[in-house]
Every structure is written in structure tokens, then in C-alpha cells.
C-alpha positions as CSV (number, residue, x, y, z in Angstrom):
1,X,-64.8,8.2,2.7
2,X,-62.6,5.8,0.7
3,X,-60.2,5.5,3.6
4,X,-63.0,4.7,6.0
5,X,-64.2,1.9,3.7
6,X,-60.7,0.5,3.5
7,X,-60.4,0.5,7.2
8,X,-63.9,-1.2,7.6
9,X,-63.0,-3.9,5.1
10,X,-59.7,-4.6,6.9
11,X,-61.5,-4.8,10.2
12,X,-64.2,-7.2,8.9
13,X,-61.5,-9.4,7.2
14,X,-59.7,-9.6,10.5
15,X,-62.9,-10.4,12.4
16,X,-63.8,-13.2,9.9
17,X,-60.4,-14.8,10.3
18,X,-60.7,-14.7,14.0
19,X,-64.3,-16.2,13.9
20,X,-63.1,-19.2,11.8
21,X,-60.1,-19.8,14.1
22,X,-62.2,-19.6,17.3
23,X,-64.9,-22.0,15.9
24,X,-62.3,-24.5,14.9
25,X,-60.6,-24.3,18.3
26,X,-63.8,-24.6,20.3
27,X,-65.0,-27.7,18.3
28,X,-61.7,-29.3,18.7
29,X,-61.9,-29.1,22.5
30,X,-65.4,-30.5,22.6
31,X,-67.5,-27.4,23.2
32,X,-71.3,-27.3,22.6
33,X,-72.6,-25.4,19.7
34,X,-74.1,-22.4,21.8
35,X,-70.8,-22.0,23.5
36,X,-68.9,-22.1,20.2
37,X,-71.3,-19.6,18.7
38,X,-71.1,-17.3,21.8
39,X,-67.3,-17.2,22.0
40,X,-66.8,-17.0,18.3
41,X,-69.1,-14.1,17.7
42,X,-67.7,-12.2,20.8
43,X,-64.1,-12.6,19.7
44,X,-65.0,-11.6,16.1
45,X,-66.8,-8.5,17.3
46,X,-63.9,-7.5,19.6
47,X,-61.4,-8.1,16.8
48,X,-63.4,-6.1,14.4
49,X,-63.6,-3.1,16.7
50,X,-60.0,-3.2,17.8
51,X,-58.8,-3.7,14.2
52,X,-60.9,-0.8,13.0
53,X,-59.6,1.5,15.7
54,X,-56.0,0.5,15.4
55,X,-55.9,0.4,11.6
56,X,-56.6,4.1,11.4
57,X,-53.9,5.0,14.0
58,X,-51.4,2.6,12.4
59,X,-52.2,4.0,8.9
60,X,-51.6,7.6,10.0
61,X,-48.3,6.7,11.6
62,X,-47.2,4.7,8.6
63,X,-48.1,7.7,6.3
64,X,-46.0,10.0,8.5
65,X,-43.1,7.5,8.2
66,X,-43.6,7.3,4.4
67,X,-43.6,11.1,4.1
68,X,-40.4,11.4,6.1
69,X,-38.7,8.8,3.8
70,X,-39.9,10.6,0.7
71,X,-38.4,13.9,2.0
72,X,-35.1,12.2,2.7
73,X,-35.2,10.8,-0.9
74,X,-35.5,14.4,-2.2
75,X,-32.4,15.4,-0.3
76,X,-34.2,17.3,2.5
77,X,-32.1,16.7,5.7
78,X,-33.8,19.3,7.8
79,X,-36.9,17.2,8.7
80,X,-37.1,14.5,11.4
81,X,-39.8,11.8,11.8
82,X,-41.7,12.1,15.1
83,X,-43.5,8.8,16.1
84,X,-44.4,8.1,19.7
85,X,-44.5,4.6,21.1
86,X,-42.3,1.5,21.3
87,X,-43.5,-0.5,18.3
88,X,-41.7,-1.4,15.1
89,X,-42.7,1.8,13.3
90,X,-41.3,4.0,16.2
91,X,-38.0,2.0,16.1
92,X,-37.8,2.4,12.3
93,X,-38.4,6.1,12.7
94,X,-35.5,6.3,15.2
95,X,-33.2,4.5,12.7
96,X,-34.2,6.8,9.9
97,X,-33.7,9.9,12.1
98,X,-30.2,8.7,13.1
99,X,-29.4,8.2,9.4
100,X,-30.5,11.7,8.6
101,X,-28.3,13.1,11.4
102,X,-25.2,11.3,10.1
103,X,-26.0,12.4,6.5
104,X,-26.4,16.0,7.7
105,X,-23.1,15.9,9.7
106,X,-21.3,14.4,6.6
107,X,-22.8,17.1,4.4
108,X,-21.5,19.8,6.8
109,X,-18.0,18.1,6.9
110,X,-18.0,18.0,3.1
111,X,-18.9,21.6,2.9
112,X,-16.1,22.5,5.3
113,X,-13.6,20.3,3.4
114,X,-14.7,21.8,0.1
115,X,-14.3,25.3,1.5
116,X,-10.9,24.5,3.0
117,X,-9.8,23.0,-0.4
118,X,-10.8,26.2,-2.2
119,X,-8.9,28.3,0.4
120,X,-5.8,26.2,0.0
121,X,-6.0,26.4,-3.7
122,X,-6.1,30.2,-3.5
123,X,-3.2,30.1,-1.1
124,X,-1.3,27.8,-3.5
125,X,-1.9,30.3,-6.3
126,X,-0.7,33.1,-4.0
127,X,2.5,31.2,-3.2
128,X,3.1,30.4,-6.8
129,X,2.8,34.1,-7.7
130,X,5.2,35.1,-4.9
131,X,8.0,32.9,-6.4
132,X,10.0,34.1,-9.4
133,X,8.2,33.0,-12.6
134,X,11.4,33.2,-14.7
135,X,15.2,33.3,-14.2
136,X,16.6,36.7,-13.6
137,X,18.3,38.5,-16.5
138,X,21.5,39.6,-14.9
139,X,24.8,40.3,-16.6
140,X,27.6,37.9,-15.6
141,X,25.4,35.2,-14.1
142,X,22.7,32.7,-14.8
143,X,20.3,31.6,-12.0
144,X,17.2,29.4,-11.6
145,X,15.1,27.9,-8.9
146,X,12.4,25.3,-8.4
147,X,9.9,24.8,-5.5
148,X,7.6,21.8,-5.1
149,X,5.4,21.9,-2.0
150,X,4.6,18.6,-0.3
151,X,1.1,19.9,0.5
152,X,-1.2,22.4,-1.2
153,X,0.9,25.1,0.4
154,X,4.5,24.8,1.6
155,X,6.9,26.6,3.9
156,X,9.8,26.8,1.4
157,X,10.8,30.0,-0.3
158,X,13.3,31.3,-2.8
159,X,13.8,34.6,-4.5
160,X,16.2,36.7,-6.6
161,X,16.4,40.3,-5.5
162,X,18.0,42.9,-7.8
163,X,20.1,45.2,-5.7
164,X,21.8,47.3,-8.4
165,X,23.4,46.7,-11.8
166,X,26.3,45.0,-10.1
167,X,24.8,42.9,-7.4
168,X,22.1,40.3,-7.2
169,X,20.6,39.0,-4.0
170,X,19.7,35.3,-3.8
171,X,17.7,33.7,-0.9
172,X,16.5,30.3,0.0
173,X,14.5,29.6,3.2
174,X,12.6,26.9,5.0
175,X,9.8,28.0,7.4
176,X,9.2,25.7,10.3
177,X,5.4,25.9,9.9
178,X,3.8,24.4,6.8
179,X,0.5,25.1,5.0
180,X,-1.2,28.5,5.7
181,X,1.0,29.6,8.7
182,X,4.1,28.8,6.7
183,X,2.8,30.8,3.7
184,X,2.1,33.8,5.9
185,X,5.7,33.8,7.4
186,X,7.1,33.3,3.9
187,X,5.2,36.4,2.8
188,X,6.5,38.4,5.7
189,X,10.1,37.3,5.0
190,X,9.8,38.2,1.4
191,X,8.5,41.7,2.2
192,X,11.3,42.4,4.7
193,X,14.1,41.0,2.6
194,X,13.0,42.9,-0.5
195,X,12.9,46.1,1.6
196,X,16.2,45.6,3.4
197,X,18.5,44.2,0.6
198,X,18.8,47.3,-1.5
199,X,19.7,49.5,1.5
200,X,22.7,47.4,2.6
201,X,24.0,45.6,-0.5
202,X,26.0,43.2,1.6
203,X,24.5,39.9,2.9
204,X,25.4,40.2,6.6
205,X,23.7,43.5,7.6
206,X,20.7,42.6,5.4
207,X,20.0,39.3,7.3
208,X,20.7,40.9,10.7
209,X,18.1,43.5,10.0
210,X,15.7,40.9,8.6
211,X,15.9,39.0,11.9
212,X,15.3,42.0,14.0
213,X,12.1,42.9,12.0
214,X,10.7,39.4,11.7
215,X,11.3,38.1,15.2
216,X,8.3,40.0,16.6
217,X,6.0,38.5,13.9
218,X,6.9,34.9,14.7
219,X,5.0,32.6,17.2
220,X,6.8,31.0,20.1
221,X,8.9,28.1,18.8
222,X,8.7,29.1,15.2
223,X,11.8,29.7,13.1
224,X,13.2,30.1,9.6
225,X,16.4,28.5,8.3
226,X,17.8,30.6,5.5
227,X,20.8,31.3,3.2
228,X,21.1,34.8,1.8
229,X,23.9,35.6,-0.6
230,X,24.9,38.6,-2.7
231,X,26.6,38.0,-6.1
232,X,28.9,40.7,-7.3
233,X,29.4,40.4,-11.1
234,X,32.2,43.0,-11.1
235,X,34.5,41.1,-8.7
236,X,33.0,37.7,-9.4
237,X,32.4,37.2,-5.7
238,X,29.5,36.0,-3.6
239,X,29.0,36.9,0.0
240,X,27.1,34.2,1.9
241,X,25.4,34.1,5.3
242,X,23.8,30.9,6.5
243,X,21.2,31.1,9.3
244,X,21.0,27.5,10.3
245,X,20.3,26.1,6.8
246,X,21.8,23.2,4.8
247,X,25.3,23.9,3.7
248,X,26.0,25.5,0.3
249,X,27.6,23.4,-2.5
250,X,30.0,25.0,-5.0
251,X,31.1,23.3,-8.2
252,X,34.5,24.3,-9.3
253,X,34.5,24.2,-13.1
254,X,38.3,23.9,-13.6
255,X,38.7,21.2,-11.1
256,X,35.4,19.4,-11.8
257,X,34.7,18.8,-8.1
258,X,32.2,20.1,-5.5
259,X,33.2,22.0,-2.4
260,X,30.9,22.1,0.6
261,X,30.7,25.5,2.3
262,X,29.8,25.3,6.0
263,X,29.4,28.4,8.0
264,X,28.1,29.3,11.5
265,X,24.7,30.8,12.1
266,X,21.3,30.2,13.9
267,X,17.8,30.3,12.4
268,X,15.8,33.5,12.2
269,X,13.4,34.1,15.1
270,X,15.1,31.9,17.7
271,X,17.5,34.3,19.4
272,X,17.5,37.9,20.5
273,X,19.0,40.2,17.8
274,X,22.4,40.7,19.5
275,X,22.9,37.0,19.9
276,X,21.7,36.2,16.4
277,X,24.1,38.8,15.0
278,X,27.1,37.5,16.9
279,X,26.6,33.9,15.8
280,X,26.4,34.7,12.1
281,X,29.6,33.9,10.2
282,X,29.8,35.5,6.7
283,X,31.8,33.9,4.0
284,X,33.0,35.4,0.7
285,X,33.6,33.1,-2.2
286,X,35.6,34.0,-5.3
287,X,34.2,32.5,-8.4
288,X,35.7,31.7,-11.8
289,X,33.8,31.4,-15.1
290,X,31.6,28.3,-15.1
291,X,31.6,27.8,-11.3
292,X,28.2,27.0,-10.0
293,X,26.5,27.4,-6.6
294,X,23.8,25.1,-5.4
295,X,21.4,25.8,-2.4
296,X,18.6,23.5,-1.4
297,X,16.2,22.6,1.4
298,X,16.2,19.4,3.5
299,X,13.2,18.2,1.6
300,X,15.6,17.2,-1.1
301,X,18.3,15.4,1.0
302,X,15.7,13.8,3.3
303,X,13.5,12.4,0.6
304,X,12.9,8.8,1.7
305,X,12.2,5.6,-0.3
306,X,10.3,2.5,0.7
307,X,13.4,1.0,2.5
308,X,13.5,4.0,4.8
309,X,16.7,5.3,3.1
310,X,17.2,9.0,2.6
311,X,18.4,10.6,-0.6
312,X,21.3,12.2,1.5
313,X,23.8,14.9,0.9
314,X,26.2,12.4,-0.7
315,X,23.7,11.5,-3.4
316,X,22.9,15.2,-4.0
317,X,26.6,16.0,-4.5
318,X,27.0,13.1,-6.9
319,X,24.0,14.3,-9.0
320,X,25.3,17.9,-8.8
321,X,28.8,16.9,-9.9
322,X,27.4,15.0,-12.9
323,X,25.1,17.7,-14.1
324,X,26.8,21.0,-12.9
325,X,27.6,22.1,-16.5
326,X,23.9,22.1,-17.5
327,X,22.1,25.3,-17.6
328,X,20.8,26.2,-14.1
329,X,17.2,25.8,-15.3
330,X,18.0,22.2,-16.3
331,X,20.2,21.5,-13.3
332,X,17.5,22.3,-10.7
333,X,15.0,20.1,-12.5
334,X,17.5,17.3,-12.7
335,X,18.2,17.3,-9.0
336,X,14.5,17.4,-8.1
337,X,13.8,14.5,-10.6
338,X,16.6,12.5,-9.1
339,X,15.2,12.9,-5.5
340,X,11.7,11.9,-6.8
341,X,13.1,8.9,-8.6
342,X,15.0,7.8,-5.5
343,X,11.8,8.1,-3.3
344,X,9.8,6.0,-5.8
345,X,6.2,5.6,-4.8
346,X,6.8,6.9,-1.3
347,X,4.9,10.1,-0.4
348,X,6.7,13.4,-0.3
349,X,6.5,14.6,3.3
350,X,8.5,17.9,3.0
351,X,8.7,20.7,0.5
352,X,11.5,20.4,-2.0
353,X,13.4,23.6,-3.2
354,X,16.6,23.9,-5.3
355,X,18.4,27.1,-6.4
356,X,21.4,27.3,-8.7
357,X,23.6,30.2,-9.7
358,X,26.4,30.0,-12.2
359,X,29.1,32.6,-12.9
360,X,29.3,33.6,-16.6
361,X,32.4,35.7,-16.2
362,X,33.3,39.2,-15.0
363,X,31.3,42.2,-16.2
364,X,33.3,45.5,-16.9
365,X,30.6,47.8,-18.3
366,X,27.6,49.2,-16.5
367,X,24.8,51.5,-17.6
368,X,25.7,53.9,-14.8
369,X,29.4,54.5,-13.8
370,X,28.2,55.7,-10.4
371,X,27.1,52.2,-9.5
372,X,30.6,51.1,-8.7
373,X,31.5,54.1,-6.7
374,X,28.3,54.2,-4.7
375,X,28.4,50.4,-4.1
376,X,32.0,50.6,-2.8
377,X,31.1,53.4,-0.3
378,X,28.1,51.4,0.9
379,X,30.2,48.3,1.4
380,X,32.7,50.2,3.4
381,X,30.0,51.6,5.7
382,X,28.7,48.1,6.3
383,X,32.2,46.9,7.0
384,X,32.7,49.6,9.6
385,X,29.6,48.7,11.4
386,X,30.9,45.2,11.9
387,X,34.6,45.7,12.3
388,X,34.5,44.6,16.0
389,X,34.7,41.0,14.7
390,X,36.0,39.4,11.5
391,X,33.7,40.2,8.6
392,X,34.9,37.8,6.0
393,X,36.4,34.4,5.8
394,X,38.0,34.6,2.3
395,X,37.9,31.6,0.0
396,X,39.8,32.9,-2.9
397,X,40.4,31.1,-6.1
398,X,42.5,32.4,-9.0
399,X,40.8,32.7,-12.3
């Protein structure tokens, strides 16, 4: 009843306004009083009827628009405003519906992004748990590593693999895929290496078997560059195989200089097993007390500053030479900090990993005497399997 009264008052007000306007207009043009009265009353009645009819329809449409805006204000993005016609209210309803659509799409995108971020955080925690959480406690050597992903999850990997009381396996790798695909390949590589290393003891057959097992798991065009080495604390030697990775750097304590070890090899997953095996060139290094080995990924040497200059292998060797006598834990941090300082405010586009191993001198005593005998027999078996080509390129250095 109240709404009807309001509509009637609005209609009468509109009619009165029209009546005054028509009277004034007719008098101005010189019309007679009966004519003025006839046209004024007719126009007023017509205006009152039309206004009364339209005000109800307009009011209902306005209320529908108002309700839709109220729902939007409450955060309800599921409702749309349906108003037929081509007037201002209908145009406004279309604008509001378009805004609701965009808000709904943005909300879905935010949900997807938040879900992806949560998944990446879980993957980052998994990667962190796969890497060594502390340096290995191994007689005759000290070792440490550091890995800093450029993204939530990186494709770099390092590990220390105990083989026996006498030998320690050390690996550093760079998977071609980053983020989650890189993490999955890193996980596969870790499982295979930790299974293969104790069976072979030497580096070459371990990496050859790893390549055979991992090749079927890799996508077309994917590959892994890798250095795998086995340190022998009885003989103070380290056997190194390099599968397409950055060269190894060795600091000679007595001479206070760095030697770059370059050896032949192709990345894991690129070649058939026979071709991969034939291209690997193992190297045996003899270490003295205090000598230090440094392995790293190209994220270190290719760190770029604002002038588009890279950190480079030369700068890495300079920092290594100056800090090689630090504990390995401090050394790897020093090198990573130097690369970051060189890059300045530039973004890090690649993962950064550094591993250091230092000889602490020869070890003569083992918990189990059979370790030496069993290890020597296993070594000879591995040598026999590869005697068709040179197995070692010796780099000896007297103590």
C-alpha cells in the first residue's frame, strides 16, 4: 500500500509539472483559454498515467539492480543481474555483470596461484630434505656443500655418499629442467646413485650404470651434467669422472695455486649407453694434506651484474685461491657470497651450488681390516671390465 501511494504521488507531481509547463507554453504562443485548458489537462492526465505505470516498472528494475550490487558487496560472485531493455539501468547492469566476471576470474587465478605456491613450498621443503643437512664425518677428509635455488625449486643437486670406511662418494649435478620437473629428475638421480655407488666403489662404473638406468626416465632433450668422484682416504686419491659439467678446481696447499682439471665426457641422458661409456675419461688425482677440491654449477660462474658481466671462472679461481685454507663450510659460503656481491641487485636466474672437499691426511686404521682387502678386489674387478681402454690418467703429486 505504501509503495502504491509513493508511485501515485510521483505521478501526480509529474502531471502537475507538465500542466504548468503546457499552460505557460500555450499562453506564450497566443492560444485561447479553452484551448490552453484542454491541452494542459490532456497532457497532465497522460503524463500522470504514463508516470504511474513506468514508475512501478522502473522501481522494480532499480530494486533488482540494487539487490545485485548488495550481493556483490557481500562477496557473492555467483549471481548476475538480469535486466532487459536498452536503457541506462540495463547498461549499468551489463557493466556490473562484467565486473563480477572479472572478479570471479581473478579469484580463480588467485586460488590457482595460491595452490601452486603451496605445492612449490612443499617441493622446496622436499628438495631441502634431500640435500645433506650437515657435512659428512669421514676420517681423513672434510667436506661441505651449499645449494641456493634461483626459483622455489631448483635443478641443482649435490650429495655425499658413504661407500665404506675408506671411500666417500661425492656428486654435484645440474638438471636441465628447473622447478618441479628438475626436482623429479634430481630425486631419480639420487636414488640411482645411492644404489649404484656402494656396489662399484670406483667412479667410472658407477656413473656408467647411472646413465643406463636414468636414460629411460628422461624426456627427449633433457639431460644432466654431473661430476662424480670417489675419495680414498687410505691412498689419498680421488677418482673423478666428468659428464659434461664445469671443470674441477684443485688447490695445491704446498704450492698455493689452483689447478683446473678438465676431462672428457658427455651429459647423462643424451647418448646411448655404449657411446656415453666410451666418451667418459676418468682422472685420478693424488692429494696431499691440505689440498682442496672445488666443484660448482654454472649458476656461480654465470652470475651476471647490471653491466651484463659474468662472474666467470677466472673470478671464481681468484676467490678460491684466497680462501682455500678456510674450513670447507666457510669456503663454500664465501664463494656463494662473492658471486652474489658481484651480481649486486640483479636477479639470480640460475641455481647456485658449490661443493668443497679437503684432504686431512692419510688414514691408516680402520674399524674392519677386511675393508682394504675387499675394496682392492672390487677395484681390480672394475678395472678388468674397462681394460679395453685406458682407465686412468694419473696426476700424481708427492706428499
